[in-house]
C-alpha positions as CSV (number, residue, x, y, z in Angstrom):
1,M,1.8,-13.4,43.9
2,D,0.1,-9.8,44.4
3,F,0.7,-7.1,41.3
4,D,0.1,-3.5,42.5
5,F,0.3,-1.0,39.9
6,S,-0.1,2.2,41.7
7,P,3.6,3.1,41.1
8,I,3.0,3.7,37.5
9,F,-0.8,5.4,38.2
10,E,1.7,7.4,40.4
11,N,4.3,8.0,38.6
12,W,2.5,8.2,34.9
13,R,3.7,11.9,33.8
14,F,7.1,10.6,34.5
15,L,6.7,7.9,32.1
16,A,4.9,9.8,29.6
17,S,7.4,12.3,29.7
18,G,10.1,9.3,29.0
19,L,7.8,8.1,26.0
20,G,7.8,11.9,24.0
21,I,11.8,10.6,24.1
22,T,11.3,8.1,22.7
23,V,9.3,8.9,19.9
24,L,10.9,11.9,19.4
25,L,14.2,10.2,19.3
26,S,12.7,6.7,17.4
27,A,11.1,9.1,14.7
28,A,13.6,11.4,14.4
29,S,16.0,8.5,13.8
30,A,13.9,7.0,11.2
31,V,13.9,9.9,9.3
32,A,17.9,10.2,9.1
33,S,18.7,7.2,8.5
34,I,16.3,6.9,5.4
35,A,17.6,9.8,3.8
36,A,20.7,8.5,4.7
37,G,20.2,5.2,3.6
38,L,18.9,7.1,0.2
39,A,21.9,9.3,-0.1
40,I,24.4,5.9,0.3
41,A,22.3,4.0,-2.2
42,L,22.4,6.7,-5.4
43,L,25.7,7.0,-4.5
44,R,26.6,3.4,-4.4
45,L,25.1,2.8,-7.3
46,Y,25.6,6.1,-9.8
47,G,28.6,7.4,-7.6
48,P,31.8,7.0,-9.0
49,A,33.8,3.8,-8.8
50,W,36.2,4.4,-6.0
51,L,33.5,5.4,-3.2
52,R,31.7,2.0,-4.0
53,P,34.4,-0.5,-2.1
54,V,34.0,2.5,1.1
55,L,30.0,2.4,1.2
56,V,30.2,-0.9,0.9
57,F,32.5,-1.7,3.9
58,Y,30.5,1.0,5.6
59,I,27.3,-1.0,5.1
60,D,28.6,-4.6,5.9
61,S,30.7,-2.8,9.2
62,M,27.3,-1.6,10.5
63,R,25.4,-4.3,9.5
64,A,27.7,-6.9,12.0
65,I,28.3,-4.4,14.6
66,P,25.4,-4.7,17.4
67,V,24.1,-1.0,17.2
68,L,24.9,-1.0,21.4
69,V,28.5,-1.3,20.6
70,V,28.1,1.9,18.4
71,L,26.2,3.4,20.5
72,V,28.6,2.8,23.7
73,W,31.6,3.6,21.6
74,I,30.0,6.8,19.5
75,Y,29.0,7.9,23.6
76,F,32.3,7.5,26.0
77,A,35.1,6.2,22.6
78,L,34.4,9.4,20.2
79,P,35.4,12.3,22.8
80,I,38.7,11.3,23.5
81,L,40.1,9.8,20.1
82,A,37.9,13.3,18.3
83,G,37.2,15.3,20.7
84,V,33.8,15.3,20.2
85,T,31.0,15.1,22.5
86,L,27.8,14.9,23.1
87,S,25.0,14.9,24.5
88,P,23.0,11.3,25.3
89,F,20.3,12.0,23.0
90,W,22.9,13.1,20.0
91,A,24.8,10.5,20.5
92,A,22.2,7.9,20.4
93,L,20.8,9.8,17.7
94,T,23.8,9.8,15.8
95,A,24.2,5.9,16.3
96,L,21.2,4.3,15.2
97,T,20.5,6.5,12.3
98,L,24.3,5.5,11.6
99,H,23.1,1.7,12.1
100,I,19.6,1.8,10.7
101,A,21.0,3.7,7.6
102,A,23.0,0.6,6.0
103,Y,19.9,-1.1,6.2
104,A,17.7,1.3,4.4
105,A,20.5,1.5,1.6
106,E,20.3,-1.6,0.9
107,V,16.6,-1.9,0.8
108,I,17.0,1.2,-1.2
109,R,19.0,-0.3,-3.6
110,A,17.3,-3.7,-4.0
111,G,14.2,-1.7,-4.7
112,L,15.3,1.0,-7.3
113,E,17.1,-1.8,-8.8
114,S,14.4,-4.5,-9.1
115,V,12.7,-1.7,-11.9
116,R,13.0,-3.5,-15.5
117,P,16.2,-2.0,-17.2
118,G,14.1,-1.6,-20.2
119,Q,12.6,1.7,-18.7
120,T,15.4,2.9,-17.6
121,R,17.1,2.3,-20.8
122,A,13.7,3.6,-22.4
123,A,13.9,7.0,-19.9
124,L,17.5,7.9,-21.2
125,A,16.2,7.2,-25.0
126,L,13.7,10.2,-24.1
127,G,16.1,12.4,-23.6
128,M,15.7,12.4,-19.8
129,S,18.6,13.1,-17.2
130,R,19.7,10.5,-14.5
131,A,17.7,13.0,-11.9
132,Q,14.6,13.1,-14.4
133,L,14.8,9.0,-14.3
134,L,14.8,9.1,-10.4
135,R,12.5,11.4,-9.8
136,K,9.9,10.7,-12.5
137,V,10.4,7.3,-13.1
138,L,12.2,4.3,-10.3
139,L,11.8,6.1,-7.2
140,P,7.6,6.1,-7.4
141,Q,8.0,2.3,-8.2
142,A,10.4,1.4,-6.0
143,T,8.9,3.8,-3.4
144,I,5.8,1.6,-3.6
145,R,7.9,-1.8,-3.3
146,M,9.9,-0.6,-0.5
147,L,7.6,0.4,1.5
148,P,7.0,-2.9,3.7
149,A,10.5,-2.7,3.9
150,F,10.4,0.8,5.5
151,G,8.0,-0.6,7.9
152,S,10.2,-3.3,9.5
153,I,12.6,-0.1,9.5
154,L,10.5,2.0,11.4
155,T,10.1,-0.5,13.9
156,V,13.3,-1.1,14.3
157,A,14.2,2.2,15.1
158,I,10.8,1.9,17.6
159,K,12.7,-1.1,19.2
160,D,16.1,0.3,18.9
161,T,15.6,3.5,21.0
162,A,15.0,1.4,24.7
163,I,19.4,0.6,24.1
164,A,19.7,4.1,24.4
165,T,19.0,3.3,28.2
166,V,22.7,2.3,28.9
167,I,23.7,6.1,28.4
168,A,21.1,7.8,30.2
169,V,19.0,9.2,28.2
170,P,15.6,9.7,29.6
171,E,13.0,7.8,27.4
172,L,10.4,5.0,28.4
173,M,13.0,2.3,29.3
174,H,14.9,4.6,31.1
175,K,12.0,5.8,33.6
176,A,10.8,2.4,34.1
177,E,14.4,1.0,35.4
178,T,14.2,4.5,37.6
179,I,10.3,3.6,39.1
180,A,11.4,-0.2,39.1
181,G,14.2,0.4,41.4
182,Q,12.8,2.5,43.1
183,S,9.0,0.7,44.3
184,Y,10.2,-2.7,43.7
185,R,7.4,-3.5,41.6
186,P,9.9,-4.5,38.5
187,V,7.0,-6.8,36.8
188,E,4.4,-4.2,36.8
189,V,6.3,-1.9,35.5
190,Y,7.8,-3.9,32.2
191,T,4.8,-5.1,31.8
192,V,3.0,-1.6,31.5
193,V,7.0,-1.1,29.4
194,M,5.8,-3.8,27.0
195,V,3.0,-2.3,26.1
196,A,3.2,1.2,25.8
197,F,6.2,0.0,22.9
198,F,2.8,-2.3,22.0
199,L,0.2,0.4,21.5
200,V,3.4,2.6,19.6
201,L,4.4,-0.4,17.0
202,F,1.2,-2.1,16.0
203,P,-0.9,0.7,14.8
204,V,2.3,1.9,12.6
205,T,2.8,-1.0,11.2
206,R,-0.7,-1.7,10.5
207,L,-1.1,1.9,8.8
208,V,2.1,0.6,6.4
209,D,0.8,-2.5,5.6
210,R,-2.9,-0.6,4.5
211,V,-0.8,2.2,2.6
212,Y,1.3,-0.5,0.6
213,Q,-2.4,-3.1,-0.1
214,R,-4.1,0.3,-1.2
215,Y,-0.7,1.7,-4.0
216,A,0.6,-1.4,-4.6
217,H,-0.3,-1.9,-7.9
218,L,1.5,1.7,-8.1
219,G,4.8,-0.5,-7.8
220,R,4.0,-3.2,-10.6
221,S,6.2,-2.2,-14.1
């Protein structure tokens, strides 16, 4: 089989624009997911008792339903049921955030609960408020312990952007499908896409590991 990468060289700006959308979508969904996950975890741990079953149901539902189903439902069903129409980019961002936030919430909850209860009792005995306890005692230690899991969440956020192609978000996979369909060179095009995802993901995972190794001692109690 002869390989011909000329379609990629001829359309590299087209692919690069898709990569930019991929990076933007993945970064936005990762930040939004961790922020939403933090809120959900705190409400589950310290919120009113009646809210906890609702949050547990949300978490279990998002972990049970494929993200592709969530994406398609938000883009196609939400306008019919609620009259709310989102652009492809915002629909993808919403779906990814809703889905990944459930995993982030469980990671954050486990991280907070991993801090020894004695530290909580000592902080409260010293007169700290619940907010001071979280800010000065629990979150600093839990954040370090959660770094490896956060690295996995960031990896998932980057990889899952590829499903946005089904609703025509102009990200890397969608651009690649266009070039592959026009050039009849799917092997070469998708090989380049695979390499591009690797070049984005590998430094991210290595950076998270390096940061964790450097500061891991701060999470020990």
